[in-house]
Every structure is written in structure tokens, then in C-alpha cells.
N, CA, C and O atoms as CSV, one atom per row, in Angstrom:
chain,resi,resn,atom,element,x,y,z
A,1,UNK,N,N,-170.975,60.011,-44.091
A,1,UNK,CA,C,-170.164,58.841,-43.738
A,1,UNK,C,C,-168.796,59.265,-43.190
A,1,UNK,O,O,-168.387,58.828,-42.114
A,2,UNK,N,N,-168.098,60.117,-43.940
A,2,UNK,CA,C,-166.747,60.487,-43.529
A,2,UNK,C,C,-166.767,61.263,-42.212
A,2,UNK,O,O,-165.884,61.089,-41.372
A,3,UNK,N,N,-167.778,62.120,-42.036
A,3,UNK,CA,C,-167.834,62.905,-40.803
A,3,UNK,C,C,-168.025,61.989,-39.594
A,3,UNK,O,O,-167.438,62.230,-38.538
A,4,UNK,N,N,-168.841,60.939,-39.739
A,4,UNK,CA,C,-169.068,60.041,-38.606
A,4,UNK,C,C,-167.836,59.161,-38.354
A,4,UNK,O,O,-167.523,58.847,-37.206
A,5,UNK,N,N,-167.139,58.765,-39.428
A,5,UNK,CA,C,-165.965,57.907,-39.248
A,5,UNK,C,C,-164.778,58.714,-38.721
A,5,UNK,O,O,-164.060,58.257,-37.832
A,6,UNK,N,N,-164.574,59.916,-39.271
A,6,UNK,CA,C,-163.445,60.740,-38.861
A,6,UNK,C,C,-163.972,62.065,-38.319
A,6,UNK,O,O,-164.090,63.031,-39.073
A,7,UNK,N,N,-164.293,62.129,-37.026
A,7,UNK,CA,C,-164.826,63.375,-36.478
A,7,UNK,C,C,-163.778,64.478,-36.415
A,7,UNK,O,O,-164.113,65.656,-36.543
A,8,UNK,N,N,-162.499,64.108,-36.216
A,8,UNK,CA,C,-161.440,65.121,-36.117
A,8,UNK,C,C,-160.285,64.709,-37.015
A,8,UNK,O,O,-159.576,63.742,-36.736
A,9,UNK,N,N,-160.109,65.457,-38.095
A,9,UNK,CA,C,-159.006,65.156,-39.005
A,9,UNK,C,C,-157.659,65.528,-38.390
A,9,UNK,O,O,-156.632,64.958,-38.757
A,10,UNK,N,N,-157.659,66.482,-37.458
A,10,UNK,CA,C,-156.394,66.917,-36.858
A,10,UNK,C,C,-155.751,65.765,-36.086
A,10,UNK,O,O,-154.531,65.606,-36.118
A,11,UNK,N,N,-156.565,64.959,-35.391
A,11,UNK,CA,C,-156.000,63.838,-34.639
A,11,UNK,C,C,-155.336,62.847,-35.582
A,11,UNK,O,O,-154.257,62.335,-35.287
A,12,UNK,N,N,-155.975,62.574,-36.716
A,12,UNK,CA,C,-155.404,61.643,-37.687
A,12,UNK,C,C,-154.096,62.208,-38.233
A,12,UNK,O,O,-153.126,61.472,-38.410
A,13,UNK,N,N,-154.068,63.514,-38.498
A,13,UNK,CA,C,-152.842,64.120,-39.032
A,13,UNK,C,C,-151.715,64.041,-38.012
A,13,UNK,O,O,-150.575,63.742,-38.368
A,14,UNK,N,N,-152.030,64.310,-36.729
A,14,UNK,CA,C,-150.986,64.250,-35.710
A,14,UNK,C,C,-150.469,62.826,-35.563
A,14,UNK,O,O,-149.264,62.617,-35.425
A,15,UNK,N,N,-151.366,61.845,-35.592
A,15,UNK,CA,C,-150.925,60.450,-35.508
A,15,UNK,C,C,-150.034,60.117,-36.695
A,15,UNK,O,O,-149.006,59.459,-36.538
A,16,UNK,N,N,-150.425,60.570,-37.885
A,16,UNK,CA,C,-149.629,60.284,-39.088
A,16,UNK,C,C,-148.241,60.907,-38.979
A,16,UNK,O,O,-147.242,60.270,-39.310
A,17,UNK,N,N,-148.182,62.164,-38.510
A,17,UNK,CA,C,-146.879,62.828,-38.396
A,17,UNK,C,C,-146.030,62.148,-37.331
A,17,UNK,O,O,-144.817,62.019,-37.500
A,18,UNK,N,N,-146.655,61.705,-36.222
A,18,UNK,CA,C,-145.894,61.011,-35.182
A,18,UNK,C,C,-145.310,59.715,-35.731
A,18,UNK,O,O,-144.147,59.401,-35.474
A,19,UNK,N,N,-146.112,58.956,-36.489
A,19,UNK,CA,C,-145.600,57.719,-37.079
A,19,UNK,C,C,-144.486,58.030,-38.066
A,19,UNK,O,O,-143.490,57.309,-38.116
A,20,UNK,N,N,-144.637,59.093,-38.853
A,20,UNK,CA,C,-143.596,59.470,-39.810
A,20,UNK,C,C,-142.303,59.810,-39.070
A,20,UNK,O,O,-141.221,59.384,-39.476
A,21,UNK,N,N,-142.416,60.580,-37.982
A,21,UNK,CA,C,-141.207,60.948,-37.226
A,21,UNK,C,C,-140.532,59.709,-36.665
A,21,UNK,O,O,-139.309,59.581,-36.724
A,22,UNK,N,N,-141.339,58.784,-36.112
A,22,UNK,CA,C,-140.753,57.566,-35.543
A,22,UNK,C,C,-140.043,56.764,-36.617
A,22,UNK,O,O,-138.931,56.283,-36.397
A,23,UNK,N,N,-140.672,56.611,-37.780
A,23,UNK,CA,C,-140.043,55.834,-38.856
A,23,UNK,C,C,-138.780,56.530,-39.343
A,23,UNK,O,O,-137.785,55.868,-39.638
A,24,UNK,N,N,-138.806,57.865,-39.430
A,24,UNK,CA,C,-137.606,58.591,-39.861
A,24,UNK,C,C,-136.483,58.423,-38.843
A,24,UNK,O,O,-135.320,58.266,-39.214
A,25,UNK,N,N,-136.836,58.456,-37.550
A,25,UNK,CA,C,-135.812,58.264,-36.510
A,25,UNK,C,C,-135.230,56.862,-36.616
A,25,UNK,O,O,-134.017,56.681,-36.502
A,26,UNK,N,N,-136.103,55.850,-36.837
A,26,UNK,CA,C,-135.605,54.477,-36.974
A,26,UNK,C,C,-134.687,54.367,-38.180
A,26,UNK,O,O,-133.629,53.741,-38.104
A,27,UNK,N,N,-135.089,54.977,-39.301
A,27,UNK,CA,C,-134.252,54.928,-40.509
A,27,UNK,C,C,-132.913,55.608,-40.237
A,27,UNK,O,O,-131.869,55.125,-40.673
A,28,UNK,N,N,-132.943,56.730,-39.514
A,28,UNK,CA,C,-131.698,57.423,-39.191
A,28,UNK,C,C,-130.779,56.560,-38.341
A,28,UNK,O,O,-129.569,56.523,-38.563
A,29,UNK,N,N,-131.371,55.853,-37.347
A,29,UNK,CA,C,-130.553,54.970,-36.519
A,29,UNK,C,C,-129.948,53.856,-37.363
A,29,UNK,O,O,-128.776,53.514,-37.201
A,30,UNK,N,N,-130.752,53.286,-38.271
A,30,UNK,CA,C,-130.244,52.201,-39.120
A,30,UNK,C,C,-129.099,52.711,-39.986
A,30,UNK,O,O,-128.076,52.042,-40.128
A,31,UNK,N,N,-129.276,53.911,-40.571
A,31,UNK,CA,C,-128.216,54.471,-41.423
A,31,UNK,C,C,-126.958,54.711,-40.590
A,31,UNK,O,O,-125.847,54.461,-41.057
A,32,UNK,N,N,-127.129,55.193,-39.359
A,32,UNK,CA,C,-125.974,55.420,-38.497
A,32,UNK,C,C,-125.236,54.122,-38.201
A,32,UNK,O,O,-124.007,54.075,-38.241
A,33,UNK,N,N,-126.002,53.053,-37.900
A,33,UNK,CA,C,-125.361,51.768,-37.629
A,33,UNK,C,C,-124.626,51.268,-38.861
A,33,UNK,O,O,-123.503,50.775,-38.761
A,34,UNK,N,N,-125.260,51.394,-40.029
A,34,UNK,CA,C,-124.620,50.920,-41.264
A,34,UNK,C,C,-123.339,51.704,-41.524
A,34,UNK,O,O,-122.321,51.129,-41.910
A,35,UNK,N,N,-123.390,53.021,-41.311
A,35,UNK,CA,C,-122.187,53.845,-41.525
A,35,UNK,C,C,-121.076,53.416,-40.574
A,35,UNK,O,O,-119.917,53.309,-40.974
A,36,UNK,N,N,-121.432,53.171,-39.314
A,36,UNK,CA,C,-120.423,52.736,-38.354
A,36,UNK,C,C,-119.805,51.405,-38.755
A,36,UNK,O,O,-118.589,51.232,-38.672
A,37,UNK,N,N,-120.647,50.455,-39.194
A,37,UNK,CA,C,-120.132,49.144,-39.601
A,37,UNK,C,C,-119.199,49.302,-40.795
A,37,UNK,O,O,-118.118,48.714,-40.820
A,38,UNK,N,N,-119.612,50.093,-41.788
A,38,UNK,CA,C,-118.776,50.276,-42.987
A,38,UNK,C,C,-117.451,50.927,-42.598
A,38,UNK,O,O,-116.395,50.523,-43.084
A,39,UNK,N,N,-117.504,51.939,-41.719
A,39,UNK,CA,C,-116.261,52.621,-41.320
A,39,UNK,C,C,-115.338,51.659,-40.591
A,39,UNK,O,O,-114.133,51.648,-40.842
A,40,UNK,N,N,-115.894,50.841,-39.682
A,40,UNK,CA,C,-115.044,49.903,-38.943
A,40,UNK,C,C,-114.440,48.876,-39.888
A,40,UNK,O,O,-113.275,48.507,-39.738
A,41,UNK,N,N,-115.220,48.411,-40.859
A,41,UNK,CA,C,-114.690,47.433,-41.818
A,41,UNK,C,C,-113.566,48.058,-42.633
A,41,UNK,O,O,-112.525,47.436,-42.844
A,42,UNK,N,N,-113.780,49.301,-43.096
A,42,UNK,CA,C,-112.736,49.968,-43.884
A,42,UNK,C,C,-111.482,50.182,-43.045
A,42,UNK,O,O,-110.366,50.017,-43.538
A,43,UNK,N,N,-111.662,50.548,-41.776
A,43,UNK,CA,C,-110.497,50.761,-40.910
A,43,UNK,C,C,-109.753,49.442,-40.713
A,43,UNK,O,O,-108.523,49.411,-40.723
A,44,UNK,N,N,-110.501,48.354,-40.535
A,44,UNK,CA,C,-109.851,47.059,-40.323
A,44,UNK,C,C,-109.059,46.648,-41.560
A,44,UNK,O,O,-107.964,46.098,-41.439
A,45,UNK,N,N,-109.601,46.911,-42.743
A,45,UNK,CA,C,-108.878,46.552,-43.963
A,45,UNK,C,C,-107.818,47.592,-44.308
A,45,UNK,O,O,-106.980,47.360,-45.180
A,46,UNK,N,N,-107.849,48.751,-43.621
A,46,UNK,CA,C,-106.818,49.758,-43.824
A,46,UNK,C,C,-106.972,50.522,-45.125
A,46,UNK,O,O,-105.985,51.027,-45.661
A,47,UNK,N,N,-108.188,50.618,-45.647
A,47,UNK,CA,C,-108.381,51.344,-46.909
A,47,UNK,C,C,-109.501,52.363,-46.743
A,47,UNK,O,O,-110.429,52.411,-47.550
A,48,UNK,N,N,-109.411,53.180,-45.689
A,48,UNK,CA,C,-110.454,54.182,-45.439
A,48,UNK,C,C,-110.007,55.516,-46.027
A,48,UNK,O,O,-108.875,55.942,-45.798
A,49,UNK,N,N,-110.876,56.176,-46.776
A,49,UNK,CA,C,-110.529,57.500,-47.307
A,49,UNK,C,C,-110.412,58.519,-46.178
A,49,UNK,O,O,-111.001,58.342,-45.112
A,50,UNK,N,N,-109.658,59.576,-46.412
A,50,UNK,CA,C,-109.445,60.578,-45.370
A,50,UNK,C,C,-110.654,61.499,-45.203
A,50,UNK,O,O,-110.839,62.090,-44.139
A,51,UNK,N,N,-111.481,61.626,-46.251
A,51,UNK,CA,C,-112.594,62.576,-46.157
A,51,UNK,C,C,-113.777,61.987,-45.395
A,51,UNK,O,O,-114.658,62.739,-44.977
A,52,UNK,N,N,-113.829,60.661,-45.199
A,52,UNK,CA,C,-114.953,60.048,-44.481
A,52,UNK,C,C,-114.574,59.919,-43.011
A,52,UNK,O,O,-113.528,59.365,-42.672
A,53,UNK,N,N,-115.444,60.442,-42.139
A,53,UNK,CA,C,-115.195,60.341,-40.702
A,53,UNK,C,C,-116.317,59.538,-40.067
A,53,UNK,O,O,-117.480,59.741,-40.415
A,54,UNK,N,N,-116.008,58.634,-39.150
A,54,UNK,CA,C,-117.050,57.834,-38.498
A,54,UNK,C,C,-117.906,58.652,-37.536
A,54,UNK,O,O,-118.822,58.114,-36.915
């Protein structure tokens, strides 16, 4: 059954890794946007720590 359903496991693994990379890239972009928003808000309120850089 499994051999007929999945003739090549390598293709499934590559698809899985590609989806993982895409999701990680999306998460990274979201984190970057959130960091930028937080930094801009802190700068506007004038209470930004010196060790955090946007």
C-alpha cells in the first residue's frame, strides 16, 4: 500500500522542507514587522532602551 501511494519518499521530504522554509520565512517577516512596530512605538513615547536597535 505505502509503496503504491508514495513511490518516492524524497519528493515528499523536499516538499516538506520547502513548506517549512516558507513558513519560517513568513514567521521571520512577521517577527521583523512586530519588532519594527514596537521600536517605532517606543521611540514615539520616548522610552526606548539604548541596547535595542531597530
